[in-house]
C-alpha positions in Angstrom: 0.0 0.0 0.0 2.9 2.4 0.7 4.1 1.9 -2.9 0.6 2.8 -4.2 0.5 5.9 -2.1 4.0 7.0 -3.2 3.0 6.3 -6.8 -0.1 8.5 -6.5 1.9 11.3 -4.9 4.4 11.1 -7.8 1.6 11.2 -10.4 0.3 14.4 -8.8 3.8 15.9 -8.6 4.7 15.2 -12.2 1.3 16.4 -13.4 2.0 19.7 -11.6 5.4 19.9 -13.2 4.0 19.2 -16.6 1.7 22.2 -16.5 3.9 24.5 -14.3 4.1 27.0 -17.1 0.3 27.4 -17.1 -2.1 28.7 -14.4 -1.5 26.5 -11.3 -1.7 27.0 -7.6 -1.1 24.8 -4.5 -2.0 25.0 -0.9 -3.2 23.3 2.3 -6.8 22.4 3.1 -8.8 21.2 6.1 -12.3 20.1 6.5 -15.1 18.1 8.1 -16.2 14.7 6.8 -19.7 13.4 7.7 -19.7 9.7 6.8 -21.8 6.5 6.9 -22.0 3.0 5.4 -24.3 1.7 2.7 -25.3 -1.9 2.5 -25.9 -4.8 4.9 -25.8 -2.9 8.1 -28.5 -1.8 10.6 -28.6 0.6 13.5 -25.9 2.8 12.0 -25.8 6.5 11.6 -23.7 9.4 10.3 -20.4 10.1 12.0 -18.3 13.3 11.9 -14.5 13.2 11.2 -11.7 15.4 10.0 -10.0 16.0 6.7 -6.5 17.5 6.3 -4.1 17.6 3.4 -3.1 19.6 0.3 -4.1 20.3 -3.2 -3.1 21.8 -6.5 -5.4 23.5 -9.0 -4.9 24.1 -12.7 -7.2 26.4 -14.7 -7.3 27.1 -18.4 -8.7 30.2 -20.1 -11.6 28.1 -21.3 -12.9 27.7 -17.8 -12.0 24.1 -17.5 -9.4 22.9 -15.1 -8.1 20.1 -12.9 -7.8 19.7 -9.2 -5.7 17.0 -7.4 -6.0 16.4 -3.7 -3.8 14.4 -1.3 -5.9 14.0 1.9 -6.0 12.2 5.2 -9.8 11.6 5.8 -11.7 9.9 8.6 -14.7 7.9 7.3 -16.8 5.2 9.0 -20.1 5.2 10.9 -21.8 5.2 14.2 -23.0 1.7 15.1 -25.1 -0.1 17.7 -27.6 2.7 17.9 -24.8 5.3 18.2 -23.2 3.6 21.2 -20.0 2.8 19.3 -18.2 3.9 16.1 -16.2 2.4 13.3 -13.5 4.9 12.5 -11.9 4.2 9.1 -8.8 6.4 8.4 -7.9 6.8 4.7 -5.3 8.4 2.5 -7.5 9.8 -0.3 -6.4 10.9 -3.8 -9.3 12.6 -5.6 -8.6 13.5 -9.2 -11.2 16.1 -10.2 -12.2 17.6 -13.5 -13.2 21.2 -12.6 -15.2 23.9 -14.4 -14.8 27.5 -13.2 -17.8 29.8 -13.7 -17.6 33.5 -14.3 -14.8 35.5 -15.9 -11.1 35.1 -15.3 -10.0 38.0 -13.1 -13.2 38.1 -11.1 -12.7 38.2 -7.3 -15.1 35.3 -6.8 -15.1 32.2 -9.1 -17.7 29.5 -8.5 -16.7 26.0 -9.6 -18.1 22.5 -10.2 -16.1 19.3 -10.1 -16.3 15.6 -10.5 -13.9 12.7 -10.7 -12.5 9.4 -9.3 -11.3 9.0 -5.8 -8.6 6.6 -4.8 -8.8 5.6 -1.1 -6.0 3.7 0.8 -6.9 2.4 4.3 -4.4 3.1 7.0 -6.3 2.1 10.1 -9.7 1.1 11.6 -10.6 1.7 15.3 -13.6 1.8 17.6 -14.8 4.7 19.7 -12.2 3.8 22.4 -9.3 3.6 20.0 -9.1 -0.2 19.8 -8.0 -1.8 16.5 -10.8 -3.4 14.5 -8.9 -4.6 11.5 -7.2 -7.7 12.8 -3.5 -8.4 12.2 -1.4 -8.4 9.1 -2.5 -12.0 8.3 -6.2 -11.7 9.0 -7.6 -8.3 7.9 -11.3 -7.6 8.4 -11.4 -4.6 5.9 -10.0 -4.2 2.4 -7.1 -1.9 2.1 -8.3 -0.1 -1.1 -11.5 1.6 -2.1 -12.4 3.2 -5.4 -15.0 5.8 -5.5 -16.2 9.0 -7.1 -16.3 12.6 -5.8 -18.5 15.4 -7.0 -19.3 18.9 -5.6 -19.3 22.6 -5.9 -17.4 25.5 -4.3 -16.1 29.0 -4.5 -12.6 30.5 -5.0 -12.5 33.9 -3.4 -9.6 36.3 -3.9 -8.2 37.5 -0.5 -5.0 39.0 -1.7 -3.1 39.9 -4.9 -1.9 36.3 -5.3 -3.9 34.6 -2.6 -7.2 32.7 -2.9 -9.5 31.1 -0.4 -10.9 27.8 -1.7 -14.1 26.4 -0.3 -16.2 23.5 -1.4 -18.9 21.0 -0.5 -18.5 17.5 -1.9 -20.1 14.1 -1.8 -18.0 10.9 -2.0 -19.4 7.5 -3.0 -17.5 4.3 -2.6 -17.9 1.6 -5.3 -16.2 -1.3 -3.7 -17.1 -3.6 -0.8 -14.8 -2.5 2.1 -15.5 -5.6 4.2 -13.8 -8.9 3.9 -16.6 -10.7 5.6 -18.5 -12.7 3.0 -21.9 -12.4 4.7 -22.0 -8.6 4.4 -21.4 -5.9 1.9 -20.5 -2.4 3.2 -19.6 0.6 1.1 -18.4 4.1 2.0 -20.2 7.4 1.5 -19.5 10.8 3.0 -20.2 14.5 2.7 -17.3 16.9 3.1 -17.0 20.6 3.8 -13.5 21.9 3.1 -11.5 25.1 3.3 -8.1 25.8 1.6 -5.7 28.6 0.9 -4.0 28.6 -2.5 -0.7 30.1 -3.4 -0.5 30.3 -7.2 2.6 29.8 -9.3 0.9 31.5 -12.3 2.3 32.8 -15.6 2.7 36.2 -17.1 -0.2 37.1 -19.4 1.0 39.6 -22.0 -2.6 40.6 -22.9 -3.4 41.8 -19.4 0.1 42.7 -18.3 -0.4 40.8 -15.1 0.3 37.5 -13.4 -2.7 35.2 -14.1 -3.7 33.1 -11.1 -7.2 32.0 -12.1 
């Protein structure tokens, strides 16, 4: 799994390098994840968790762009009529096609996005912090989940080269996360995120300024 995470990080890095001469920005992000399971489970409910990580944004003059995230996100659910929790900690790599609304140079740019989400499990614990995923030879949960992410947000200029990035997103897991044959559980979550972008940018001779969006 470590090799897969390193490979995903390298893909994001080299993608950023390949378009570094275009309009690209990077920055940290934090957020709240509200998650639950779908499938063969009863007496479960939505559970809050945290999201922290980083991103890069690329935007073209056409309005289309690309956003890549590398996130640590807490998923899972409340169980047993909310008396316990299954806390599933993932390294997430959403790869999002983004469309920016409005005109380049506006101080507020709404955006829509959708794309695949790669999820790498790093731990499963109950509400007391006890391990729920067995040992290395007898895992209870699958180490990888493939899903999709879609959402909307705003990029707001807060300085000459500084943007506040906000979004609301929904994540839907496609794969069974459980290794127990008698049940099928799949992830789902809502996320509210806040980030701060520091653009590399390029000089636009038509406007005589550094383009950041």
